[in-house]
C-alpha positions in Angstrom: 24.4 22.2 32.3 24.1 26.0 31.9 20.7 27.7 31.8 21.3 28.6 28.2 21.9 25.0 27.2 18.9 23.8 29.1 16.7 26.5 27.4 18.1 25.6 24.0 17.4 21.9 24.6 13.8 22.6 25.6 13.3 24.8 22.5 14.7 22.2 20.2 12.6 19.5 21.9 9.5 21.6 21.5 10.2 22.1 17.9 10.7 18.4 17.3 7.4 17.7 19.1 5.7 20.4 17.0 7.0 18.8 13.7 5.8 15.4 14.8 2.5 16.8 15.8 2.1 18.6 12.5 3.0 15.6 10.3 -0.2 14.5 8.5 -1.5 11.1 9.2 -1.3 8.6 6.3 -3.0 9.0 3.9 -3.2 12.7 3.5 -3.7 12.8 -0.3 -4.9 10.6 -3.1 -3.1 7.4 -3.8 -2.0 6.3 -7.3 -2.8 2.7 -8.3 -0.5 1.8 -11.2 -1.7 -0.6 -13.9 0.9 -2.1 -16.2 -1.5 -2.6 -19.1 -3.7 -0.6 -21.4 -7.4 0.1 -20.4 -9.8 -2.7 -21.2 -7.8 -5.7 -19.9 -8.0 -7.7 -16.7 -5.6 -5.7 -14.6 -7.4 -2.5 -15.5 -10.8 -4.0 -14.8 -9.8 -5.4 -11.4 -8.1 -2.1 -10.5 -11.3 -0.1 -11.4 -13.6 -2.6 -9.7 -11.8 -2.3 -6.4 -10.8 1.4 -6.5 -13.9 3.0 -5.0 -14.2 0.5 -2.1 -10.5 0.7 -1.5 -10.6 4.5 -1.4 -13.5 4.4 1.1 -11.7 1.9 3.3 -8.4 3.8 3.4 -9.9 7.3 3.5 -8.6 8.8 0.2 -9.4 8.7 -3.5 -7.6 6.0 -5.5 -6.4 7.3 -8.9 -5.9 4.7 -11.6 -2.8 5.3 -13.8 -2.3 3.0 -16.8 1.4 2.7 -17.7 1.4 0.1 -20.4 4.4 -1.6 -22.1 7.1 -4.2 -21.8 4.8 -6.8 -20.3 3.9 -4.5 -17.4 7.6 -3.9 -16.5 7.3 -0.1 -17.1 4.7 0.3 -14.4 6.5 -2.1 -12.0 9.8 -0.1 -12.4 8.0 3.2 -11.9 6.5 1.9 -8.6 9.8 0.3 -7.5 11.5 3.7 -8.0 8.8 5.8 -6.4 9.0 7.3 -2.9 8.3 4.6 -0.3 5.5 6.6 1.3 2.4 4.6 0.5 1.1 7.0 -2.2 2.2 4.8 -5.2 0.8 1.3 -5.3 1.1 -1.4 -8.0 -1.5 -3.9 -9.0 0.6 -6.7 -10.5 0.3 -10.3 -11.8 3.1 -12.9 -12.1 4.3 -11.0 -15.2 5.8 -8.2 -13.1 7.0 -10.1 -10.1 8.3 -13.4 -11.5 8.2 -13.7 -15.2 9.8 -10.5 -16.5 12.8 -10.6 -14.1 13.3 -14.2 -15.3 13.1 -13.2 -19.0 15.2 -10.1 -18.7 17.9 -9.8 -16.0 18.7 -6.2 -17.3 15.4 -4.8 -16.0 15.6 -1.6 -14.1 14.1 -3.3 -11.0 13.9 -6.7 -9.3 11.2 -8.4 -7.2 13.1 -7.3 -4.1 12.3 -3.7 -4.9 8.6 -4.3 -4.4 7.0 -5.2 -1.1 3.9 -7.5 -1.3 0.7 -6.4 0.4 -1.9 -9.0 -0.5 -3.3 -11.1 -3.3 -6.7 -9.7 -4.4 -7.9 -11.9 -7.2 -7.4 -15.1 -9.2 -8.7 -16.2 -12.6 -8.4 -18.8 -15.3 -7.5 -17.9 -18.8 -10.0 -18.3 -21.6 -8.9 -19.8 -25.0 -11.1 -18.2 -27.6 -11.1 -18.0 -31.4 -12.7 -15.9 -34.1 -15.8 -17.8 -35.3 -14.7 -17.3 -39.0 -11.8 -19.7 -38.4 -14.2 -22.6 -38.0 -12.3 -23.7 -34.9 -14.9 -24.7 -32.3 -13.0 -26.8 -29.8 -9.5 -27.4 -28.4 -9.2 -30.5 -30.5 -10.1 -28.5 -33.6 -7.4 -26.0 -32.6 -4.7 -28.6 -32.2 -5.6 -30.3 -35.5 -5.5 -27.0 -37.4 -2.3 -25.9 -35.9 -0.6 -29.2 -36.7 -2.0 -29.2 -40.3 -0.8 -25.6 -40.8 2.3 -25.0 -38.6 2.9 -21.4 -37.7 0.0 -20.1 -39.7 -2.3 -19.4 -36.7 -1.6 -16.2 -34.9 -2.5 -15.8 -31.3 -2.9 -12.4 -29.6 -2.0 -11.8 -25.9 -1.6 -8.8 -23.6 2.2 -8.8 -24.0 5.4 -10.7 -24.0 5.8 -12.6 -20.7 2.2 -11.9 -19.6 0.1 -14.7 -18.1 -1.8 -15.2 -21.4 1.5 -15.5 -23.3 2.7 -18.1 -20.8 -0.7 -19.9 -21.0 -0.2 -20.2 -24.7 3.5 -21.3 -24.2 2.4 -24.1 -22.0 -0.3 -25.2 -24.5 2.3 -25.2 -27.3 4.7 -27.2 -25.1 2.2 -29.9 -24.2 0.7 -30.3 -27.7 3.7 -29.8 -29.9 1.9 -27.4 -32.2 3.4 -24.3 -33.8 1.6 -20.9 -33.6 2.8 -17.3 -34.0 2.6 -15.0 -31.0 1.4 -11.4 -31.6 1.9 -9.4 -28.4 -0.1 -6.2 -27.6 0.1 -3.6 -24.9 -2.9 -4.9 -23.1 -5.8 -7.4 -23.1 -8.3 -5.0 -24.7 -6.2 -4.4 -27.9 -5.3 -8.1 -28.1 -9.0 -9.2 -28.0 -10.0 -6.5 -30.5 -7.4 -7.9 -33.0 -9.1 -11.3 -32.8 -12.6 -9.9 -33.2 -11.4 -8.0 -36.2 -9.8 -11.1 -37.7 -6.3 -9.7 -37.7 -5.3 -12.6 -35.4 -7.2 -15.9 -35.1 -7.3 -16.7 -31.4 -6.3 -15.6 -28.0 -5.4 -17.0 -24.6 -7.1 -14.1 -22.8 -8.2 -13.0 -19.4 -12.0 -13.3 -18.6 -12.7 -9.5 -18.3 -11.3 -9.1 -21.8 -12.8 -12.2 -23.5 -16.1 -12.9 -21.8 -18.1 -10.0 -23.2 -17.1 -11.0 -26.7 -17.8 -14.7 -26.2 -21.2 -13.8 -24.7 -22.0 -11.5 -27.6 -21.1 -14.2 -30.1 -18.1 -12.3 -31.5 -15.6 -14.9 -30.2 -16.0 -18.6 -29.6 -14.9 -19.8 -26.2 -13.0 -23.1 -26.6 -12.0 -23.8 -23.0 -10.9 -22.3 -19.7 -7.3 -22.9 -18.6 -8.2 -24.8 -15.5 -8.6 -28.6 -15.5 -12.3 -28.5 -14.6 -15.1 -26.2 -15.6 -15.7 -23.1 -13.5 -18.8 -21.2 -12.6 -16.9 -18.1 -13.3 -17.0 -18.8 -17.0 -20.3 -20.6 -17.7 -20.8 -22.7 -20.7 -17.1 -23.2 -21.5 -15.4 -26.5 -20.8 -12.4 -27.1 -18.6 -9.2 -28.6 -20.1 -9.9 -32.2 -19.0 -13.3 -32.1 -20.8 -11.6 -30.4 -23.8 -9.3 -33.4 -24.1 -6.1 -31.9 -22.6 -6.3 -32.9 -18.9 -2.5 -32.3 -18.2 -3.0 -28.6 -18.9 -3.9 -26.3 -16.0 -2.9 -22.7 -15.3 -4.4 -19.8 -13.4 -3.1 -16.2 -12.7 -3.6 -13.7 -9.9 -3.4 -10.0 -9.2 -1.9 -8.5 -6.0 -1.0 -5.2 -4.5 2.7 -4.0 -4.0 4.5 -0.9 -2.8 8.1 0.2 -3.1 10.7 -1.4 -0.8 11.2 0.7 2.3 7.6 1.6 2.8 7.0 1.8 6.6 5.3 -1.2 8.2 2.5 0.9 9.6 1.6 2.0 6.1 1.8 -1.5 4.7 -0.5 -2.7 7.5 -3.0 0.1 6.7 -3.1 -0.7 3.0 -3.5 -4.4 3.8 -6.4 -3.8 6.1 -8.1 -1.4 3.7 -7.7 -3.9 0.8 -9.1 -6.8 2.9 -12.1 -4.7 3.8 -12.7 -3.5 0.2 -12.4 -6.9 -1.4 -14.9 -8.4 1.0 -17.6 -6.0 -0.1 -20.5 -7.8 -1.9 -20.5 -5.2 -4.7 -16.8 -5.9 -5.4 -17.2 -9.6 -5.3 -20.2 -9.4 -7.7 -18.5 -7.1 -10.1 -15.4 -9.3 -10.3 -17.5 -12.5 -10.6 -19.4 -11.1 -13.6 -16.0 -10.9 -15.3 -14.8 -14.4 -14.4 -12.7 -13.3 -11.5 -12.6 -14.6 -7.9 -11.7 -12.5 -4.9 -8.7 -14.2 -3.3 -7.1 -12.6 -0.3 -3.9 -13.3 1.5 -4.0 -13.8 5.3 -1.2 -11.3 5.8 1.6 -9.5 3.8 4.0 -12.2 5.1 1.7 -15.0 3.9 1.5 -13.4 0.5 5.4 -13.1 0.4 5.7 -16.8 1.2 3.2 -17.6 -1.6 5.2 -15.6 -4.1 8.3 -17.5 -3.3 6.7 -20.8 -4.2 4.6 -19.4 -7.1 7.7 -17.9 -8.8 9.2 -21.4 -9.1 6.3 -22.5 -11.4 6.4 -19.4 -13.6 10.2 -19.4 -14.0 10.3 -23.1 -14.8 7.6 -22.6 -17.4 9.6 -19.7 -19.0 12.7 -21.9 -19.2 11.0 -25.1 -20.2 8.9 -23.4 -22.9 11.9 -21.4 -24.2 10.1 -18.1 -23.9 12.2 -15.2 -25.1 11.9 -11.5 -25.3 11.0 -10.2 -28.8 
């Protein structure tokens, strides 16, 4: 090899090493945490409850961005199409990952476009009614809905959301007829029930509990078979007279497919550290939410494969359709 070629190779090698050396370590700038629902709902509450601790653990600020609409599909698609560099993270429920793809095969993304990091929380739903309806129990609700088919309107955080599917399962098991009124998030849905524009909701605890505790809504039951300390004073479905009904929902973190494994690992470790902070656990517990972490991204992916079967079967069995 000529001296000129050797010199050129050394120069190029030096430049390459310089570029590598100058590449900033992840994360070098704030990270967007995308929420698929309007402010005031469970997804928004969980995101905001964990953002400060997550930011400290990962070493950068976490910026919450609400991108509501289409049952959280708008936010999920935005993250799926974002650069796979770890700076755009999605907080998602079964709606984005399992339900919406099952409801709408024409979505601009699929579950394969999002890489699971970890589950962060799990919660029951709360069935609650406006006190002016006179409905004070699940049995009252069933009796009223059977007496007046289709008259009762129930509000949820969107078509295909966990609250919508919780109501669909209830309708399937009881044979009642009620009218679904979807909103762009849990906050607006609950406000409609409080205002009397709709009569009841299958809502998430962060959205519903303050209104139940303040006497503006009446809690009829939680969606789990047994009572839970997360929602004090509200019976479980067995106690409420519908023991065959049981449903919970979760939230987890996802990044675009193609995100480097080292970045996935860093986000997982930061989320694990953040969610174990007593202040985060206490904040979520006050709103009826448990901290529930995955053992690894791989374990979360395996959970999702099984969990999707439940949600997709429910969608098909209940005949849930897009509006």
